[in-house]
Backbone atoms as SQL, in Angstrom:
CREATE TABLE atoms (id INTEGER PRIMARY KEY, chain TEXT, resi INTEGER, resn TEXT, atom TEXT, x REAL, y REAL, z REAL);
INSERT INTO atoms VALUES
  (1, 'A', 1, 'MET', 'N', 0.399, -1.343, -0.149),
  (2, 'A', 1, 'MET', 'CA', -0.117, -0.182, -0.145),
  (3, 'A', 1, 'MET', 'C', 0.877, 1.502, 0.001),
  (4, 'A', 2, 'PHE', 'N', 1.994, 1.190, 0.756),
  (5, 'A', 2, 'PHE', 'CA', 2.788, 2.711, 1.180),
  (6, 'A', 2, 'PHE', 'C', 3.603, 2.369, -0.265),
  (7, 'A', 3, 'GLY', 'N', 4.214, 1.337, -0.703),
  (8, 'A', 3, 'GLY', 'CA', 4.804, 1.480, -1.924),
  (9, 'A', 3, 'GLY', 'C', 3.899, 1.942, -3.086),
  (10, 'A', 4, 'ASP', 'N', 3.084, 1.781, -3.160),
  (11, 'A', 4, 'ASP', 'CA', 2.175, 2.254, -4.225),
  (12, 'A', 4, 'ASP', 'C', 1.849, 3.727, -4.216),
  (13, 'A', 5, 'LEU', 'N', 2.076, 4.033, -3.020),
  (14, 'A', 5, 'LEU', 'CA', 1.723, 5.723, -2.587),
  (15, 'A', 5, 'LEU', 'C', 3.541, 6.493, -2.844),
  (16, 'A', 6, 'HIS', 'N', 4.392, 6.074, -2.659),
  (17, 'A', 6, 'HIS', 'CA', 5.473, 6.258, -2.955),
  (18, 'A', 6, 'HIS', 'C', 5.775, 6.232, -4.047),
  (19, 'A', 7, 'GLU', 'N', 5.518, 5.222, -4.561),
  (20, 'A', 7, 'GLU', 'CA', 5.856, 5.316, -6.720),
  (21, 'A', 7, 'GLU', 'C', 5.058, 6.362, -7.542),
  (22, 'A', 8, 'ALA', 'N', 3.839, 6.654, -6.600),
  (23, 'A', 8, 'ALA', 'CA', 2.985, 7.570, -7.231),
  (24, 'A', 8, 'ALA', 'C', 3.231, 9.258, -6.945),
  (25, 'A', 9, 'ASP', 'N', 3.562, 9.468, -5.457),
  (26, 'A', 9, 'ASP', 'CA', 4.483, 10.448, -5.529),
  (27, 'A', 9, 'ASP', 'C', 5.253, 11.023, -6.101),
  (28, 'A', 10, 'SER', 'N', 6.239, 9.777, -6.699),
  (29, 'A', 10, 'SER', 'CA', 7.861, 9.874, -7.029),
  (30, 'A', 10, 'SER', 'C', 7.862, 11.188, -8.661),
  (31, 'A', 11, 'SER', 'N', 6.453, 10.593, -8.911),
  (32, 'A', 11, 'SER', 'CA', 6.284, 11.460, -10.378),
  (33, 'A', 11, 'SER', 'C', 6.544, 13.336, -9.956),
  (34, 'A', 12, 'LEU', 'N', 6.313, 13.588, -8.813),
  (35, 'A', 12, 'LEU', 'CA', 5.853, 14.818, -8.681),
  (36, 'A', 12, 'LEU', 'C', 7.609, 15.105, -8.354),
  (37, 'A', 13, 'ASP', 'N', 7.698, 16.663, -8.797),
  (38, 'A', 13, 'ASP', 'CA', 9.028, 17.344, -8.651),
  (39, 'A', 13, 'ASP', 'C', 8.969, 18.029, -7.507),
  (40, 'A', 14, 'HIS', 'N', 9.349, 17.248, -6.709),
  (41, 'A', 14, 'HIS', 'CA', 9.396, 18.039, -5.147),
  (42, 'A', 14, 'HIS', 'C', 10.557, 19.599, -5.266),
  (43, 'A', 15, 'CYS', 'N', 11.735, 19.620, -5.516),
  (44, 'A', 15, 'CYS', 'CA', 12.819, 20.237, -5.507),
  (45, 'A', 15, 'CYS', 'C', 11.673, 21.675, -6.230),
  (46, 'A', 16, 'ALA', 'N', 11.006, 21.390, -7.742),
  (47, 'A', 16, 'ALA', 'CA', 10.485, 22.632, -8.317),
  (48, 'A', 16, 'ALA', 'C', 9.464, 23.193, -7.209),
  (49, 'A', 17, 'LEU', 'N', 8.569, 21.924, -6.288),
  (50, 'A', 17, 'LEU', 'CA', 7.110, 22.703, -5.857),
  (51, 'A', 17, 'LEU', 'C', 8.059, 23.772, -4.552),
  (52, 'A', 18, 'PHE', 'N', 9.018, 22.907, -4.275),
  (53, 'A', 18, 'PHE', 'CA', 9.817, 24.014, -2.971),
  (54, 'A', 18, 'PHE', 'C', 10.491, 25.192, -3.351),
  (55, 'A', 19, 'SER', 'N', 11.535, 25.369, -4.828),
  (56, 'A', 19, 'SER', 'CA', 11.694, 26.535, -5.092),
  (57, 'A', 19, 'SER', 'C', 11.076, 27.241, -5.470),
  (58, 'A', 20, 'GLY', 'N', 9.210, 27.060, -6.057),
  (59, 'A', 20, 'GLY', 'CA', 8.865, 27.868, -6.319),
  (60, 'A', 20, 'GLY', 'C', 7.874, 28.358, -5.155),
  (61, 'A', 21, 'ALA', 'N', 7.970, 27.704, -4.395),
  (62, 'A', 21, 'ALA', 'CA', 7.628, 28.246, -2.933),
  (63, 'A', 21, 'ALA', 'C', 8.320, 29.262, -2.095),
  (64, 'A', 22, 'LEU', 'N', 9.840, 29.148, -2.731),
  (65, 'A', 22, 'LEU', 'CA', 10.718, 29.995, -2.221),
  (66, 'A', 22, 'LEU', 'C', 10.745, 31.056, -2.737),
  (67, 'A', 23, 'SER', 'N', 10.117, 31.123, -4.582),
  (68, 'A', 23, 'SER', 'CA', 10.791, 32.504, -4.841),
  (69, 'A', 23, 'SER', 'C', 9.612, 33.752, -4.733),
  (70, 'A', 24, 'THR', 'N', 8.464, 33.147, -3.806),
  (71, 'A', 24, 'THR', 'CA', 7.745, 33.996, -3.363),
  (72, 'A', 24, 'THR', 'C', 7.685, 34.766, -2.421),
  (73, 'A', 25, 'CYS', 'N', 9.242, 33.966, -1.279),
  (74, 'A', 25, 'CYS', 'CA', 9.795, 34.597, -0.363),
  (75, 'A', 25, 'CYS', 'C', 10.842, 35.868, -0.479),
  (76, 'A', 26, 'THR', 'N', 11.373, 36.341, -2.103),
  (77, 'A', 26, 'THR', 'CA', 11.840, 37.265, -1.992),
  (78, 'A', 26, 'THR', 'C', 11.274, 38.344, -3.163),
  (79, 'A', 27, 'GLU', 'N', 9.692, 37.860, -3.186),
  (80, 'A', 27, 'GLU', 'CA', 9.133, 39.310, -4.018),
  (81, 'A', 27, 'GLU', 'C', 8.954, 39.990, -2.790),
  (82, 'A', 28, 'PRO', 'N', 8.775, 41.320, -2.615),
  (83, 'A', 28, 'PRO', 'CA', 8.476, 42.648, -2.620),
  (84, 'A', 28, 'PRO', 'C', 6.781, 41.733, -1.724),
  (85, 'A', 29, 'GLU', 'N', 6.872, 42.181, -0.037),
  (86, 'A', 29, 'GLU', 'CA', 5.823, 42.115, 0.544),
  (87, 'A', 29, 'GLU', 'C', 4.768, 43.441, -0.240),
  (88, 'A', 30, 'VAL', 'N', 3.393, 43.231, -0.172),
  (89, 'A', 30, 'VAL', 'CA', 2.427, 44.529, -0.419),
  (90, 'A', 30, 'VAL', 'C', 1.903, 44.712, 0.673),
  (91, 'A', 31, 'GLU', 'N', 2.267, 45.997, 1.075),
  (92, 'A', 31, 'GLU', 'CA', 1.414, 46.649, 2.592),
  (93, 'A', 31, 'GLU', 'C', -0.091, 45.982, 2.677),
  (94, 'A', 32, 'LEU', 'N', -0.351, 45.363, 3.356),
  (95, 'A', 32, 'LEU', 'CA', -1.353, 45.266, 3.750),
  (96, 'A', 32, 'LEU', 'C', -2.369, 45.948, 4.794),
  (97, 'A', 33, 'ILE', 'N', -3.447, 46.801, 4.619),
  (98, 'A', 33, 'ILE', 'CA', -4.469, 47.483, 5.172),
  (99, 'A', 33, 'ILE', 'C', -5.208, 46.300, 5.558),
  (100, 'A', 34, 'ALA', 'N', -5.618, 46.626, 7.205),
  (101, 'A', 34, 'ALA', 'CA', -7.030, 45.929, 7.892),
  (102, 'A', 34, 'ALA', 'C', -8.109, 46.873, 7.732),
  (103, 'A', 35, 'VAL', 'N', -9.357, 45.898, 7.054),
  (104, 'A', 35, 'VAL', 'CA', -10.199, 47.061, 6.665),
  (105, 'A', 35, 'VAL', 'C', -11.110, 46.583, 7.999),
  (106, 'A', 36, 'ILE', 'N', -11.604, 47.623, 8.924),
  (107, 'A', 36, 'ILE', 'CA', -12.614, 46.921, 10.236),
  (108, 'A', 36, 'ILE', 'C', -13.532, 48.454, 9.794),
  (109, 'A', 37, 'PRO', 'N', -14.765, 47.022, 9.518),
  (110, 'A', 37, 'PRO', 'CA', -16.310, 48.014, 9.065),
  (111, 'A', 37, 'PRO', 'C', -16.479, 48.912, 10.278),
  (112, 'A', 38, 'PRO', 'N', -16.688, 50.182, 10.196),
  (113, 'A', 38, 'PRO', 'CA', -17.188, 50.928, 11.461),
  (114, 'A', 38, 'PRO', 'C', -18.706, 50.500, 12.213),
  (115, 'A', 39, 'PRO', 'N', -18.399, 50.531, 13.388),
  (116, 'A', 39, 'PRO', 'CA', -19.483, 50.035, 14.245),
  (117, 'A', 39, 'PRO', 'C', -20.670, 50.318, 13.380),
  (118, 'A', 40, 'PRO', 'N', -22.269, 49.665, 13.484),
  (119, 'A', 40, 'PRO', 'CA', -23.269, 49.892, 13.328),
  (120, 'A', 40, 'PRO', 'C', -23.622, 51.227, 13.928),
  (121, 'A', 41, 'PRO', 'N', -24.606, 51.463, 13.166),
  (122, 'A', 41, 'PRO', 'CA', -25.290, 52.800, 13.736),
  (123, 'A', 41, 'PRO', 'C', -25.924, 52.324, 15.055),
  (124, 'A', 42, 'GLU', 'N', -26.350, 51.281, 15.025),
  (125, 'A', 42, 'GLU', 'CA', -27.155, 51.103, 16.774),
  (126, 'A', 42, 'GLU', 'C', -26.148, 50.961, 17.620),
  (127, 'A', 43, 'ILE', 'N', -24.840, 50.749, 17.042),
  (128, 'A', 43, 'ILE', 'CA', -23.962, 50.301, 18.760),
  (129, 'A', 43, 'ILE', 'C', -24.275, 52.078, 19.104),
  (130, 'A', 44, 'ARG', 'N', -23.591, 52.672, 17.812),
  (131, 'A', 44, 'ARG', 'CA', -23.029, 54.467, 18.848),
  (132, 'A', 44, 'ARG', 'C', -24.362, 54.724, 19.258),
  (133, 'A', 45, 'ARG', 'N', -25.929, 54.880, 19.038),
  (134, 'A', 45, 'ARG', 'CA', -26.647, 54.974, 19.835),
  (135, 'A', 45, 'ARG', 'C', -27.024, 54.697, 20.985),
  (136, 'A', 46, 'GLN', 'N', -26.280, 53.466, 20.753),
  (137, 'A', 46, 'GLN', 'CA', -26.735, 52.519, 22.147),
  (138, 'A', 46, 'GLN', 'C', -25.918, 52.968, 22.999),
  (139, 'A', 47, 'ALA', 'N', -24.342, 53.498, 22.463),
  (140, 'A', 47, 'ALA', 'CA', -23.223, 54.233, 23.191),
  (141, 'A', 47, 'ALA', 'C', -23.606, 55.497, 24.009),
  (142, 'A', 48, 'ALA', 'N', -23.739, 56.169, 23.232),
  (143, 'A', 48, 'ALA', 'CA', -24.682, 57.130, 23.335),
  (144, 'A', 48, 'ALA', 'C', -25.785, 57.266, 24.595),
  (145, 'A', 49, 'THR', 'N', -26.431, 56.341, 24.702),
  (146, 'A', 49, 'THR', 'CA', -27.537, 56.359, 25.658),
  (147, 'A', 49, 'THR', 'C', -27.087, 55.640, 26.856),
  (148, 'A', 50, 'GLY', 'N', -25.701, 55.200, 26.939),
  (149, 'A', 50, 'GLY', 'CA', -25.140, 54.940, 28.135),
  (150, 'A', 50, 'GLY', 'C', -24.877, 52.965, 28.595),
  (151, 'A', 51, 'ASN', 'N', -25.203, 52.515, 27.431),
  (152, 'A', 51, 'ASN', 'CA', -24.639, 51.261, 27.112),
  (153, 'A', 51, 'ASN', 'C', -23.345, 50.581, 27.188),
  (154, 'A', 52, 'ALA', 'N', -22.673, 49.888, 28.032),
  (155, 'A', 52, 'ALA', 'CA', -21.440, 49.687, 28.548),
  (156, 'A', 52, 'ALA', 'C', -20.811, 49.070, 27.799),
  (157, 'A', 53, 'ALA', 'N', -21.803, 47.666, 27.110),
  (158, 'A', 53, 'ALA', 'CA', -20.952, 46.689, 26.128),
  (159, 'A', 53, 'ALA', 'C', -20.593, 47.606, 25.090),
  (160, 'A', 54, 'ALA', 'N', -21.653, 48.115, 24.282),
  (161, 'A', 54, 'ALA', 'CA', -21.742, 49.329, 23.194),
  (162, 'A', 54, 'ALA', 'C', -20.275, 50.207, 23.218),
  (163, 'A', 55, 'GLN', 'N', -20.194, 50.813, 24.666),
  (164, 'A', 55, 'GLN', 'CA', -19.374, 51.879, 24.899),
  (165, 'A', 55, 'GLN', 'C', -17.536, 50.881, 24.581),
  (166, 'A', 56, 'PHE', 'N', -17.987, 49.992, 25.340),
  (167, 'A', 56, 'PHE', 'CA', -16.883, 49.115, 25.049),
  (168, 'A', 56, 'PHE', 'C', -16.379, 48.764, 23.536),
  (169, 'A', 57, 'ALA', 'N', -17.367, 48.137, 22.764),
  (170, 'A', 57, 'ALA', 'CA', -17.313, 47.926, 21.647),
  (171, 'A', 57, 'ALA', 'C', -16.705, 49.197, 20.739),
  (172, 'A', 58, 'LEU', 'N', -17.203, 50.424, 21.248),
  (173, 'A', 58, 'LEU', 'CA', -16.412, 51.460, 20.379),
  (174, 'A', 58, 'LEU', 'C', -15.117, 52.185, 20.579),
  (175, 'A', 59, 'ALA', 'N', -14.734, 51.597, 22.155),
  (176, 'A', 59, 'ALA', 'CA', -13.699, 51.724, 22.498),
  (177, 'A', 59, 'ALA', 'C', -12.843, 51.013, 21.844),
  (178, 'A', 60, 'GLU', 'N', -12.841, 49.449, 21.484),
  (179, 'A', 60, 'GLU', 'CA', -12.245, 48.494, 20.999),
  (180, 'A', 60, 'GLU', 'C', -11.990, 49.251, 19.137),
  (181, 'A', 61, 'TYR', 'N', -13.071, 49.769, 18.994),
  (182, 'A', 61, 'TYR', 'CA', -12.687, 50.195, 17.399),
  (183, 'A', 61, 'TYR', 'C', -11.932, 51.052, 17.108),
  (184, 'A', 62, 'ARG', 'N', -11.925, 52.297, 18.214),
  (185, 'A', 62, 'ARG', 'CA', -10.617, 53.273, 18.409),
  (186, 'A', 62, 'ARG', 'C', -8.959, 52.919, 18.741),
  (187, 'A', 63, 'LEU', 'N', -9.168, 51.395, 19.156),
  (188, 'A', 63, 'LEU', 'CA', -7.985, 50.690, 19.532),
  (189, 'A', 63, 'LEU', 'C', -6.648, 51.340, 18.974),
  (190, 'A', 64, 'GLY', 'N', -6.673, 51.297, 17.742),
  (191, 'A', 64, 'GLY', 'CA', -5.417, 51.679, 16.990),
  (192, 'A', 64, 'GLY', 'C', -5.439, 52.847, 16.882),
  (193, 'A', 65, 'ASP', 'N', -6.044, 54.346, 16.779),
  (194, 'A', 65, 'ASP', 'CA', -6.084, 55.410, 16.780),
  (195, 'A', 65, 'ASP', 'C', -4.853, 56.335, 16.709),
  (196, 'A', 66, 'GLU', 'N', -4.202, 57.143, 16.104),
  (197, 'A', 66, 'GLU', 'CA', -3.191, 57.642, 16.753),
  (198, 'A', 66, 'GLU', 'C', -3.802, 58.455, 18.358),
  (199, 'A', 67, 'ASP', 'N', -4.242, 59.429, 18.062),
  (200, 'A', 67, 'ASP', 'CA', -5.427, 60.089, 18.869),
  (201, 'A', 67, 'ASP', 'C', -6.219, 58.976, 19.682),
  (202, 'A', 68, 'THR', 'N', -5.704, 58.691, 20.931),
  (203, 'A', 68, 'THR', 'CA', -6.712, 57.708, 22.021),
  (204, 'A', 68, 'THR', 'C', -7.552, 58.037, 22.548),
  (205, 'A', 69, 'THR', 'N', -7.545, 59.677, 22.436),
  (206, 'A', 69, 'THR', 'CA', -8.983, 60.839, 23.288),
  (207, 'A', 69, 'THR', 'C', -10.021, 59.949, 22.897),
  (208, 'A', 70, 'VAL', 'N', -10.395, 59.850, 22.130),
  (209, 'A', 70, 'VAL', 'CA', -11.994, 59.291, 21.842),
  (210, 'A', 70, 'VAL', 'C', -11.897, 57.778, 22.176),
  (211, 'A', 71, 'MET', 'N', -11.322, 56.654, 22.443),
  (212, 'A', 71, 'MET', 'CA', -10.988, 55.705, 22.756),
  (213, 'A', 71, 'MET', 'C', -10.881, 55.502, 24.381),
  (214, 'A', 72, 'LEU', 'N', -10.221, 56.347, 24.807),
  (215, 'A', 72, 'LEU', 'CA', -9.915, 56.359, 26.292),
  (216, 'A', 72, 'LEU', 'C', -11.876, 56.824, 26.776),
  (217, 'A', 73, 'ARG', 'N', -12.497, 57.545, 25.995),
  (218, 'A', 73, 'ARG', 'CA', -13.226, 58.146, 26.483),
  (219, 'A', 73, 'ARG', 'C', -14.667, 56.974, 26.465),
  (220, 'A', 74, 'TRP', 'N', -14.808, 56.344, 25.922),
  (221, 'A', 74, 'TRP', 'CA', -15.834, 55.247, 25.704),
  (222, 'A', 74, 'TRP', 'C', -14.891, 54.301, 26.788),
  (223, 'A', 75, 'LEU', 'N', -13.463, 53.883, 27.013),
  (224, 'A', 75, 'LEU', 'CA', -13.414, 52.737, 27.596),
  (225, 'A', 75, 'LEU', 'C', -13.595, 53.722, 29.256),
  (226, 'A', 76, 'ARG', 'N', -13.537, 54.679, 29.332),
  (227, 'A', 76, 'ARG', 'CA', -13.551, 54.899, 30.985),
  (228, 'A', 76, 'ARG', 'C', -15.156, 54.966, 31.342),
  (229, 'A', 77, 'ALA', 'N', -16.006, 55.360, 29.765),
  (230, 'A', 77, 'ALA', 'CA', -17.274, 55.230, 30.452),
  (231, 'A', 77, 'ALA', 'C', -17.873, 53.923, 30.304),
  (232, 'A', 78, 'SER', 'N', -17.516, 53.003, 29.663),
  (233, 'A', 78, 'SER', 'CA', -17.811, 51.777, 30.101),
  (234, 'A', 78, 'SER', 'C', -17.189, 50.961, 31.214),
  (235, 'A', 79, 'ALA', 'N', -15.832, 51.794, 31.686),
  (236, 'A', 79, 'ALA', 'CA', -14.940, 50.851, 32.782),
  (237, 'A', 79, 'ALA', 'C', -16.114, 51.483, 34.609),
  (238, 'A', 80, 'CYS', 'N', -16.539, 52.589, 34.295),
  (239, 'A', 80, 'CYS', 'CA', -17.158, 53.586, 35.209),
  (240, 'A', 80, 'CYS', 'C', -18.750, 52.725, 35.957),
  (241, 'A', 81, 'GLN', 'N', -19.121, 51.853, 34.490),
  (242, 'A', 81, 'GLN', 'CA', -20.144, 51.359, 34.719),
  (243, 'A', 81, 'GLN', 'C', -20.182, 49.845, 35.216),
  (244, 'A', 82, 'GLY', 'N', -18.721, 49.591, 35.320),
  (245, 'A', 82, 'GLY', 'CA', -18.324, 48.098, 36.027),
  (246, 'A', 82, 'GLY', 'C', -18.590, 47.053, 35.086),
  (247, 'A', 83, 'TYR', 'N', -17.867, 47.568, 33.663),
  (248, 'A', 83, 'TYR', 'CA', -17.863, 46.234, 32.241),
  (249, 'A', 83, 'TYR', 'C', -16.771, 45.665, 32.707),
  (250, 'A', 84, 'PRO', 'N', -16.880, 44.539, 32.945),
  (251, 'A', 84, 'PRO', 'CA', -15.471, 43.806, 33.558),
  (252, 'A', 84, 'PRO', 'C', -14.347, 44.070, 31.881),
  (253, 'A', 85, 'LEU', 'N', -14.469, 43.931, 31.007),
  (254, 'A', 85, 'LEU', 'CA', -13.769, 43.885, 30.126),
  (255, 'A', 85, 'LEU', 'C', -13.459, 45.483, 29.890),
  (256, 'A', 86, 'ALA', 'N', -14.022, 46.313, 30.310),
  (257, 'A', 86, 'ALA', 'CA', -12.972, 48.015, 29.938),
  (258, 'A', 86, 'ALA', 'C', -11.862, 48.020, 31.344),
  (259, 'A', 87, 'GLN', 'N', -12.843, 47.516, 32.362),
  (260, 'A', 87, 'GLN', 'CA', -11.893, 47.763, 33.723),
  (261, 'A', 87, 'GLN', 'C', -10.210, 47.174, 33.813),
  (262, 'A', 88, 'VAL', 'N', -10.570, 45.551, 32.947),
  (263, 'A', 88, 'VAL', 'CA', -9.483, 45.020, 32.681),
  (264, 'A', 88, 'VAL', 'C', -8.691, 45.640, 31.282),
  (265, 'A', 89, 'SER', 'N', -9.036, 46.292, 30.416),
  (266, 'A', 89, 'SER', 'CA', -8.305, 46.824, 29.798),
  (267, 'A', 89, 'SER', 'C', -8.017, 48.226, 30.053),
  (268, 'A', 90, 'LEU', 'N', -8.430, 48.952, 30.648),
  (269, 'A', 90, 'LEU', 'CA', -8.097, 50.240, 31.075),
  (270, 'A', 90, 'LEU', 'C', -6.747, 49.654, 32.188),
  (271, 'A', 91, 'GLY', 'N', -7.161, 49.153, 32.995),
  (272, 'A', 91, 'GLY', 'CA', -6.060, 48.702, 33.964),
  (273, 'A', 91, 'GLY', 'C', -4.199, 48.165, 33.600),
  (274, 'A', 92, 'VAL', 'N', -4.432, 47.718, 31.937),
  (275, 'A', 92, 'VAL', 'CA', -4.036, 46.755, 31.304),
  (276, 'A', 92, 'VAL', 'C', -3.208, 48.196, 30.956),
  (277, 'A', 93, 'LEU', 'N', -3.669, 49.433, 30.105),
  (278, 'A', 93, 'LEU', 'CA', -3.455, 50.718, 29.339),
  (279, 'A', 93, 'LEU', 'C', -2.813, 51.586, 30.675),
  (280, 'A', 94, 'TYR', 'N', -2.995, 51.074, 32.034),
  (281, 'A', 94, 'TYR', 'CA', -2.294, 52.088, 32.879),
  (282, 'A', 94, 'TYR', 'C', -0.800, 51.271, 33.053),
  (283, 'A', 95, 'GLU', 'N', -1.064, 49.868, 33.441),
  (284, 'A', 95, 'GLU', 'CA', 0.086, 49.132, 33.646),
  (285, 'A', 95, 'GLU', 'C', 1.338, 49.575, 33.068),
  (286, 'A', 96, 'VAL', 'N', 1.201, 49.880, 31.395),
  (287, 'A', 96, 'VAL', 'CA', 2.059, 49.398, 30.363),
  (288, 'A', 96, 'VAL', 'C', 2.455, 51.064, 30.250),
  (289, 'A', 97, 'GLY', 'N', 1.009, 52.001, 30.239),
  (290, 'A', 97, 'GLY', 'CA', 1.087, 53.162, 29.865),
  (291, 'A', 97, 'GLY', 'C', 1.004, 53.443, 28.261),
  (292, 'A', 98, 'ASP', 'N', -0.169, 53.056, 28.027),
  (293, 'A', 98, 'ASP', 'CA', 0.004, 52.863, 26.345),
  (294, 'A', 98, 'ASP', 'C', -1.120, 53.936, 26.154),
  (295, 'A', 99, 'GLY', 'N', -1.262, 54.850, 26.073),
  (296, 'A', 99, 'GLY', 'CA', -2.283, 55.944, 25.519),
  (297, 'A', 99, 'GLY', 'C', -2.515, 56.597, 27.310),
  (298, 'A', 100, 'VAL', 'N', -2.279, 56.496, 28.221),
  (299, 'A', 100, 'VAL', 'CA', -2.111, 57.057, 29.838),
  (300, 'A', 100, 'VAL', 'C', -0.730, 57.256, 30.283),
  (301, 'A', 101, 'PRO', 'N', -0.598, 58.136, 30.920),
  (302, 'A', 101, 'PRO', 'CA', 0.553, 57.380, 31.929),
  (303, 'A', 101, 'PRO', 'C', 0.690, 56.416, 32.393),
  (304, 'A', 102, 'GLN', 'N', 1.832, 55.894, 32.637),
  (305, 'A', 102, 'GLN', 'CA', 1.893, 54.438, 33.276),
  (306, 'A', 102, 'GLN', 'C', 1.809, 54.876, 34.901),
  (307, 'A', 103, 'ASP', 'N', 0.835, 54.417, 35.318),
  (308, 'A', 103, 'ASP', 'CA', 0.809, 54.942, 36.681),
  (309, 'A', 103, 'ASP', 'C', 0.185, 52.971, 37.350),
  (310, 'A', 104, 'ALA', 'N', 0.877, 52.660, 38.405),
  (311, 'A', 104, 'ALA', 'CA', 0.683, 51.542, 38.828),
  (312, 'A', 104, 'ALA', 'C', -0.606, 51.410, 39.632),
  (313, 'A', 105, 'PHE', 'N', -0.743, 52.449, 40.763),
  (314, 'A', 105, 'PHE', 'CA', -1.962, 52.329, 41.619),
  (315, 'A', 105, 'PHE', 'C', -3.343, 52.660, 40.815),
  (316, 'A', 106, 'MET', 'N', -3.658, 53.442, 39.546),
  (317, 'A', 106, 'MET', 'CA', -4.314, 53.175, 38.604),
  (318, 'A', 106, 'MET', 'C', -4.838, 51.630, 37.772),
  (319, 'A', 107, 'ALA', 'N', -3.435, 51.239, 37.450),
  (320, 'A', 107, 'ALA', 'CA', -3.677, 49.886, 36.832),
  (321, 'A', 107, 'ALA', 'C', -4.178, 48.871, 38.025),
  (322, 'A', 108, 'TYR', 'N', -3.848, 49.030, 39.212),
  (323, 'A', 108, 'TYR', 'CA', -3.972, 48.294, 40.445),
  (324, 'A', 108, 'TYR', 'C', -5.831, 48.474, 40.605),
  (325, 'A', 109, 'ALA', 'N', -5.822, 49.816, 40.692),
  (326, 'A', 109, 'ALA', 'CA', -7.135, 50.260, 40.914),
  (327, 'A', 109, 'ALA', 'C', -8.381, 49.862, 40.069),
  (328, 'A', 110, 'TRP', 'N', -8.333, 49.689, 38.568),
  (329, 'A', 110, 'TRP', 'CA', -8.788, 49.255, 37.729),
  (330, 'A', 110, 'TRP', 'C', -9.026, 47.918, 37.482);
């Protein structure tokens, strides 16, 4: 059984397949831009009316922004309502100083 498989497989040129795969490694990489669709209007409406989960969703959407002001506003609003994911996220941001001043006390508090 395995002998037949090996014989059938021997017709493949493994070196050509391997070198073909390697040739793609030398080609310049195309910059890929992540396309994240904006949150639906319903999420924005819910966040504006105080829904902690929606506020956290908007904070996550803004996570990669250069200016972290909007992201932090939504994250704090959600965390202050006791939303656990927002609280932990805010604590981690304070622990590492990402978008906020590094502050061990605030990290522990959240």
